N, C-alpha and C positions, 0 to 999 in steps of 0.2 A: 442697038442695045437699049432696051427700055428701062426707065428709071422706076424702081419699085415705088408703090404708093406711099409707104412710110417715109422713104427718102425724100420724095417730092414734098410731102407735108412738112417734114423737118426743114428742108431747103426754104420753103415759103415762109416759115416762122423765123428763120434766121435772117432772111432778106428783109422781112417786115421789122425786125428788131433793129437791123442796121439803119434802115430808113428813119425810124423813130429817134434813134440816138443821134443821127446826123441832124435832124430837124431841131432837137434840143440843143445841140452844139451851136448851130447857126443862131438860134433864138437867144441863147445866153451870151454869145459873142456880140450880137447886134445891141443887146441891152447895155453893153459896156462901150458901145461906139468903137469897136475894135475891128481888126481885119483877120481874114482867114487866107491861108495860102493854098491854092488849088491848082490842079493840072488841067489845062484846056488844050486838047489836040497836041499833047506832048510839050506844051509851053507852060512853064511855072508862072503863076500870076498871084499877086497880093491884091485881094479884093475886099472892099468893105462888106462886112456881114450883112448889113442892111440892104445892100444891093442883091444879095443872094435871096433875101426874104421876098423880094419883089417877084421872083420867078416861081 
């Protein structure tokens, strides 16, 4: 089943928006020297936001 061109474009815009929002969240949290809680391979971890900026 092929994805319609309009749906693919919409999906790409949504994904780009999510990435941009995530980057802003990480930057704002790092500016406060705070932590973010993330899931890595099913394991919940509390990580300094500055560490995520390095990646």
